C-alpha positions in Angstrom: 138.4 192.2 -61.6 138.8 189.5 -58.9 134.9 188.2 -59.1 135.1 188.1 -63.2 138.3 186.0 -62.5 136.5 183.8 -59.9 133.7 183.3 -62.4 135.8 182.5 -65.3 137.8 180.2 -63.5 134.4 178.3 -62.1 132.9 178.4 -65.6 136.1 176.8 -67.2 135.9 174.0 -64.3 132.4 173.4 -64.9 133.1 173.3 -68.8 135.7 170.5 -67.9 133.3 168.2 -65.9 130.7 165.7 -66.8 129.4 163.6 -63.8 130.8 163.4 -60.4 134.6 164.3 -59.5 137.3 161.5 -59.5 136.7 159.5 -56.3 140.0 160.1 -54.8 139.2 163.7 -54.1 136.0 163.1 -52.1 137.7 162.0 -48.6 139.9 165.3 -48.6 137.2 167.7 -49.8 135.1 166.2 -47.1 137.7 166.6 -44.3 137.9 170.5 -45.7 134.1 170.9 -45.4 134.5 169.7 -41.9 137.2 171.7 -41.0 135.8 174.8 -42.2 132.5 174.3 -40.3 134.5 173.8 -37.3 136.4 177.2 -37.9 132.8 178.8 -38.5 131.4 177.3 -35.4 134.5 178.5 -33.2 133.3 181.7 -31.4 136.7 182.6 -30.5 138.0 182.5 -34.3 139.8 185.8 -35.4 139.0 187.5 -38.3 142.5 186.3 -39.7 141.8 182.5 -39.0 138.2 183.0 -40.9 139.4 184.9 -43.9 142.3 182.5 -44.5 140.2 179.3 -44.1 137.3 181.3 -46.6 140.0 181.6 -49.4 141.4 177.8 -48.6 137.7 176.5 -49.3 137.2 179.0 -52.0 140.3 177.8 -53.8 138.9 174.3 -53.7 135.5 175.2 -54.8 136.9 177.1 -58.0 138.9 173.5 -58.5 136.0 171.4 -58.2 133.7 173.5 -60.8 129.9 173.1 -61.1 129.7 169.9 -58.8 127.6 169.7 -55.8 130.9 169.6 -53.6 132.0 172.7 -55.3 128.7 174.4 -54.5 129.2 173.3 -50.9 132.9 174.5 -50.6 132.0 177.9 -52.1 128.9 178.5 -49.8 130.8 177.5 -46.5 133.6 180.1 -48.0 131.1 182.7 -48.0 129.7 182.1 -44.4 133.4 182.3 -43.1 133.8 185.5 -45.0 130.5 186.7 -43.8 131.4 185.7 -40.1 134.6 187.8 -40.4 132.4 190.8 -41.5 130.2 190.5 -38.5 133.2 190.0 -36.2 134.5 193.2 -37.3 131.1 194.9 -36.5 130.1 195.3 -39.9 133.1 197.7 -40.8 135.1 195.4 -43.2 133.8 195.8 -46.7 136.4 193.5 -48.1 135.1 190.8 -46.1 131.6 191.6 -47.0 132.1 191.9 -50.8 134.2 188.6 -50.6 131.6 186.5 -49.0 128.9 187.9 -51.9 131.3 186.9 -54.4 131.8 183.3 -53.0 128.0 182.8 -52.8 127.8 184.1 -56.4 130.1 181.5 -57.5 128.1 178.7 -55.4 125.0 179.5 -57.4 126.7 179.1 -61.0 124.5 175.8 -61.3 120.8 176.3 -61.2 119.9 172.9 -61.6 121.5 171.8 -58.5 119.3 171.5 -55.3 122.3 172.9 -52.9 122.3 176.5 -54.8 119.2 177.8 -52.8 121.1 178.2 -49.6 123.8 180.5 -50.9 121.2 182.4 -53.0 119.3 183.1 -49.6 122.4 184.0 -47.9 123.4 186.3 -50.4 120.2 188.4 -50.3 120.3 188.5 -46.6 123.7 190.0 -46.6 123.1 192.2 -49.3 120.3 193.8 -47.5 122.5 193.9 -44.3 125.1 195.7 -46.0 122.6 198.1 -47.6 120.7 198.3 -44.1 117.6 197.8 -46.2 115.3 195.0 -46.0 113.8 196.0 -49.3 116.9 195.0 -51.0 117.0 191.4 -49.5 113.4 191.1 -51.0 114.7 192.1 -54.2 117.5 189.8 -54.4 115.3 186.9 -53.0 112.7 187.7 -55.3 115.4 187.4 -58.3 116.9 184.3 -56.8 113.6 182.5 -56.6 113.1 183.4 -60.5 116.4 182.0 -61.5 116.2 178.9 -59.5 112.5 178.2 -59.4 113.0 174.9 -60.9 115.4 173.6 -58.3 114.3 171.2 -55.6 115.0 173.5 -52.7 112.9 176.4 -54.1 110.7 176.1 -51.0 113.8 177.5 -48.8 113.4 180.7 -51.0 109.8 180.9 -50.7 110.0 180.8 -47.1 112.5 183.4 -46.9 110.5 185.8 -49.1 107.4 184.9 -46.6 109.4 186.4 -43.7 110.1 189.4 -45.2 106.9 189.9 -47.0 106.4 193.2 -45.0 108.9 194.7 -47.6 107.6 193.4 -50.8 107.7 195.9 -53.3 104.4 197.4 -55.7 103.8 194.9 -58.4 105.2 197.7 -60.9 108.6 197.1 -59.6 108.3 193.3 -59.8 107.3 193.5 -63.3 110.2 195.3 -63.9 112.3 192.7 -62.6 110.5 190.1 -64.4 111.4 191.9 -67.8 115.1 192.5 -66.6 115.3 188.7 -66.1 113.8 187.7 -69.3 116.4 190.2 -71.0 118.9 188.1 -69.4 117.5 184.7 -70.9 115.8 183.6 -67.4 112.9 181.6 -68.7 109.2 182.3 -67.1 108.5 179.5 -64.9 104.9 177.8 -65.2 103.6 180.3 -62.7 105.6 183.0 -64.5 105.2 185.2 -61.3 106.5 184.2 -57.9 103.7 182.7 -55.9 102.4 185.1 -53.3 103.6 184.1 -50.1 101.3 183.3 -47.2 101.8 186.2 -44.9 103.1 185.4 -41.3 102.5 188.2 -39.0 105.3 189.4 -36.7 105.0 188.6 -32.8 106.2 190.6 -29.9 108.7 188.9 -28.3 109.8 191.0 -25.2 108.6 194.3 -23.6 111.3 196.1 -21.6 111.4 199.7 -20.2 113.8 202.1 -18.1 112.7 205.2 -16.6 113.5 208.2 -14.2 111.7 211.2 -13.2 113.2 212.9 -16.7 113.6 210.1 -19.1 112.4 206.6 -20.3 113.2 204.3 -23.0 110.9 201.4 -24.2 111.9 198.7 -26.3 109.7 196.3 -28.2 111.6 193.0 -29.6 109.8 191.2 -32.4 110.7 188.1 -33.9 110.5 189.6 -37.4 110.9 193.0 -39.2 107.4 195.2 -39.3 106.6 198.7 -40.0 105.5 201.2 -37.4 104.0 204.9 -36.8 103.9 207.4 -34.0 100.6 208.4 -33.9 99.5 211.8 -32.6 98.8 211.5 -28.8 97.9 213.9 -25.9 101.0 215.5 -24.1 100.8 213.1 -21.3 101.0 209.7 -23.5 102.5 208.2 -26.4 101.0 205.9 -28.8 103.1 203.7 -31.5 101.3 201.7 -33.8 102.8 198.4 -35.1 101.6 197.1 -38.2 100.3 193.3 -38.5 101.9 192.4 -35.3 100.4 190.0 -32.9 100.7 189.7 -29.0 99.7 186.5 -28.3 101.8 184.9 -25.4 103.5 188.3 -24.9 103.6 189.9 -21.4 101.4 193.1 -22.5 101.8 195.5 -19.5 104.4 197.6 -17.9 104.4 198.1 -14.1 103.0 201.1 -13.1 105.1 203.8 -11.4 104.6 207.0 -9.4 108.3 208.2 -9.6 109.3 208.1 -13.2 108.3 210.0 -16.3 106.7 206.8 -17.5 103.9 205.9 -15.2 102.2 203.2 -17.3 102.2 201.3 -20.4 100.6 198.5 -22.3 100.0 196.7 -25.7 96.8 196.5 -27.3 95.5 194.6 -30.3 94.2 197.0 -33.5 91.3 195.1 -35.0 91.2 195.2 -39.0 89.1 197.9 -40.3 87.3 199.3 -43.4 86.9 202.7 -44.4 84.1 204.4 -46.1 85.3 203.7 -49.7 85.9 200.0 -48.8 89.6 200.0 -48.2 90.7 197.7 -45.5 93.6 198.6 -43.1 95.4 196.0 -41.5 95.2 195.2 -37.9 98.3 195.3 -35.5 99.1 196.4 -31.9 99.3 199.8 -30.3 101.9 200.1 -27.6 100.4 203.0 -25.4 102.6 204.9 -22.7 101.3 207.2 -20.1 103.7 209.7 -19.1 103.4 212.1 -15.9 104.2 215.1 -17.9 105.0 216.4 -21.6 108.2 214.9 -23.0 110.2 215.2 -26.4 109.7 211.8 -28.3 111.4 209.7 -30.9 110.9 206.5 -32.3 113.9 204.0 -34.3 114.6 200.4 -35.0 117.6 198.4 -34.5 118.0 195.1 -36.4 118.9 191.6 -35.7 116.8 190.9 -33.4 114.3 193.5 -34.9 113.5 196.3 -31.8 111.2 199.1 -31.9 112.6 201.6 -29.5 110.8 204.6 -28.0 112.9 207.1 -26.3 111.4 209.9 -24.3 112.9 212.9 -22.2 111.8 216.3 -20.8 115.2 217.7 -21.6 115.2 219.9 -24.8 118.2 218.8 -27.2 121.0 220.8 -27.2 124.0 221.2 -29.7 126.2 224.0 -28.3 129.7 223.5 -27.0 129.3 225.2 -24.1 132.2 227.7 -22.6 133.6 227.5 -19.4 133.3 224.8 -16.6 130.7 221.8 -17.3 128.8 219.6 -14.9 130.3 216.3 -14.6 128.3 215.0 -11.7 127.3 211.5 -13.1 129.6 209.3 -15.7 128.6 206.2 -17.2 131.4 203.8 -17.9 130.4 200.9 -20.5 132.8 198.2 -20.8 132.1 196.6 -24.4 130.9 193.0 -24.9 130.9 190.5 -21.9 129.2 187.0 -21.1 128.5 184.9 -24.1 129.8 187.7 -26.1 133.5 187.8 -26.0 134.0 190.4 -28.8 137.3 190.4 -30.7 140.1 187.9 -29.6 143.7 188.4 -30.2 146.3 186.0 -31.9 147.3 184.5 -28.4 143.4 184.4 -27.1 143.3 187.8 -25.1 139.5 188.4 -25.1 138.2 192.3 -26.0 135.4 191.9 -23.2 138.1 191.0 -20.5 140.3 194.0 -21.5 137.3 196.4 -21.2 136.1 195.0 -18.2 139.5 195.7 -16.5 139.8 199.2 -17.6 136.2 200.0 -16.6 136.7 198.7 -13.3 139.9 200.2 -12.8 138.7 203.8 -14.0 135.6 203.9 -12.2 137.0 204.6 -8.6 139.4 207.0 -10.0 136.9 209.3 -11.6 134.9 209.0 -8.2 137.8 209.9 -6.1 139.9 212.6 -8.4 136.8 214.3 -10.2 134.0 213.9 -7.5 131.5 212.5 -9.9 129.3 209.4 -9.2 130.0 206.7 -11.7 128.0 203.8 -12.7 129.3 200.6 -14.5 126.8 199.1 -17.2 128.5 195.7 -16.3 130.6 194.8 -13.4 131.2 191.5 -14.1 131.2 189.1 -17.1 127.9 189.4 -18.1 126.0 190.1 -21.3 124.2 193.5 -21.7 122.1 194.3 -24.6 123.2 197.4 -26.9 119.9 199.4 -26.1 120.1 198.9 -22.4 123.7 200.6 -22.3 122.6 203.8 -23.6 119.3 203.4 -21.6 121.3 203.0 -18.2 123.1 206.1 -19.0 119.9 208.1 -19.6 118.2 206.4 -16.6 121.2 207.5 -14.4 120.9 210.8 -16.1 124.6 210.9 -16.7 126.6 213.8 -18.0 129.0 211.7 -19.8 128.8 208.3 -21.5 132.0 206.5 -22.6 131.8 203.1 -24.2 135.2 201.2 -23.8 136.4 198.8 -26.8 139.3 197.1 -28.5 139.6 197.4 -32.4 140.0 194.6 -34.6 140.9 194.3 -38.4 141.4 191.9 -41.2 145.0 192.5 -41.5 147.4 191.7 -38.3 149.2 194.8 -39.2 146.6 197.6 -38.3 147.5 199.7 -35.5 146.4 202.5 -33.2 144.1 204.1 -30.6 140.9 205.6 -32.1 137.7 207.5 -31.0 134.1 207.4 -32.4 131.1 209.5 -32.0 127.6 208.8 -33.6 127.5 210.3 -37.3 124.0 210.8 -38.3 124.9 212.6 -41.5 126.3 209.3 -43.0 123.6 207.5 -45.4 124.6 204.2 -43.5 123.0 205.3 -40.2 120.3 207.2 -42.3 119.1 203.7 -43.5 119.4 202.1 -40.0 117.8 204.6 -37.9 114.6 204.8 -40.3 111.9 205.9 -37.9 108.3 206.0 -39.2 106.6 209.2 -38.7 104.4 208.5 -41.4 102.6 205.5 -42.7 104.3 202.9 -45.4 107.2 200.5 -45.5 109.8 203.2 -45.2 110.5 207.0 -44.5 110.4 209.2 -47.5 113.3 211.5 -47.8 112.2 214.3 -46.2 110.8 212.6 -43.5 114.4 210.6 -42.9 115.9 214.1 -43.1 113.9 215.3 -40.2 114.7 212.3 -38.2 118.3 212.5 -38.4 118.2 216.1 -37.5 116.3 215.3 -34.5 118.8 212.3 -33.7 121.7 214.7 -34.2 120.3 217.2 -31.6 119.8 214.4 -29.1 123.2 212.8 -29.5 124.7 216.1 -28.8 127.2 215.7 -31.8 129.2 218.9 -31.1 130.0 218.2 -27.4 130.7 214.3 -28.3 133.4 215.4 -30.7 135.1 217.6 -28.4 135.2 215.1 -25.4 136.5 212.5 -28.3 139.0 214.9 -29.1 140.2 215.6 -25.3 140.3 211.5 -24.9 142.2 210.9 -27.9 145.0 213.7 -27.0 145.1 212.5 -23.5 145.4 208.9 -24.4 148.1 209.7 -26.8 150.2 212.0 -24.3 149.9 209.2 -21.5 150.8 206.4 -23.8 153.7 208.2 -25.4 155.0 209.2 -22.0 156.6 205.6 -22.0 159.3 204.6 -24.5 157.9 200.9 -24.5 154.4 202.3 -25.9 156.1 205.2 -28.0 155.3 203.4 -31.3 151.3 203.6 -30.6 149.6 205.3 -33.7 147.3 208.1 -33.4 144.2 206.8 -35.2 142.2 210.2 -34.7 138.6 211.0 -34.3 135.9 209.2 -36.5 132.2 209.3 -36.7 130.3 206.0 -37.4 126.9 204.4 -36.8 127.6 202.6 -33.4 124.2 201.5 -32.1 125.6 201.6 -28.6 125.5 205.3 -28.8 122.1 205.7 -30.6 119.6 207.5 -28.0 122.1 208.7 -25.5 121.1 212.2 -24.3 124.6 213.2 -23.3 128.1 213.6 -24.8 128.6 209.9 -25.8 132.1 208.5 -27.1 133.3 205.0 -28.2 136.7 204.6 -27.3 138.9 201.7 -29.2 142.1 201.5 -26.9 144.2 199.5 -29.4 143.9 196.8 -32.0 143.7 193.3 -30.3 143.9 191.6 -33.6 147.5 193.1 -33.9 150.1 190.8 -32.1 152.1 193.8 -30.8 149.1 195.7 -29.5 147.5 192.4 -28.0 150.6 192.3 -25.9 150.2 196.0 -25.1 146.9 195.4 -23.9 147.6 192.6 -21.6 150.0 194.7 -19.6 149.0 196.5 -16.4 150.9 199.5 -17.3 149.2 200.1 -20.5 145.8 199.8 -19.2 147.0 202.0 -16.0 147.9 204.6 -18.8 144.6 204.4 -20.8 143.0 204.8 -17.3 144.8 207.9 -16.4 144.1 209.1 -19.7 140.5 208.8 -19.3 140.5 210.7 -16.1 142.4 213.4 -17.2 140.4 213.8 -20.3 137.2 213.9 -18.0 138.9 216.8 -15.9 139.6 219.0 -19.0 136.0 218.4 -20.1 134.7 219.5 -16.7 137.1 222.4 -16.4 135.7 223.6 -19.8 139.0 222.9 -21.8 
């Protein structure tokens, strides 16, 4: 309903305008654009600030109608909403939906050269929300057809080229052409979109972590690419990266005589022809040598695009063992850090500072009271990538992995403490963790189900949920033990697709200690007593887990 109203207002405004808007509106609207860009560029802007500024600019855009300035205002409103969506870690469907709506408004005039940018941004966000780059290609293709006569069409052609790996079969594109023709979209002089000049992906970084029993290798690319875990001997792993170049990349992994991963390298695969004359595109082979046989899994992480190879000699487990459990090693992960501040509260309290303070306080207590060896993923204000955090826990052979965060919401009224475990039964994660065990641009349903079943085993879902439940109960008991914090809401235990938990080979929980976006809870998070009670709760929950409760 809201989208229809926006478009109706926009159309009405367009119908009443011929030529340039009144001169007196120019200075104020220019100032509004500059202020909106300032908010967008402010890394510390909260979701509340971003959404408020977005709606202010959106209202101006509707009032402007189909002018170039109206397009710019609506485009920026969408960018602010998209930024709010990402500040929330992709959890705010409302922000994503509003961003798409404002970019739809911005593309209401196909003859303006400013329409290609919002069309491109809309396609990228649509694919991001669906976690499917094929959706991005489809939306870019439609935009290219709609706005093919615009002076800016080269921007859409470049975007299509960058994601050409996920171009659908000709029959799918023909179906889109017919649907557009039915809507009255005229065929262009070059009725079909020109075949983009394919640019090959390049390897940017090769990283590895290894212990005697586990290893993780991360191959970072500059754009999306398909990949395949090929058959290999028990002592090696081979991953094929389709259409990927390694020019300028470090192509070797330093040999090791102590870890599971003893050596590794990247080597080019030349283009080849079959007996029937079919050409198989070349690419890059990632070859890993192992000291002994290991379970293996390949998946990807987006933005930047990374192919992750996980190896372990430990068979996956699913049961919640009765009786005492080993708690020899614990990894505490303080969320965010360095250039990534995380969420920021109304008065400026930063998530990265709260999580680091809790992590540094809980580590010595776990070591002293539970006799466990504890490792922090970061001991200072430094940036640590998501894949490195779980890899550090695997390399440490931890018995428990706990990632500490502060929650945030688009409304300042949202409150409570919540625990999260990796939920592989959700379609959201199913599309994100789409490992290619067979060839092709995406996994078939049966293949994807097998991958998810394997991932569910690897993340020890039952034990993680049990640990999350203990953490939730202990935290609420500790906080409610003080009359000052008796109003803290029990948010319960949930499943979600947090990348920081992907690949952890031990019970893994993400803890949201409170909503830093809520003024009251931001005040709590700044208090030493509140943090101390959270620390005590973590120690008590780990003790209960160790003792088999």
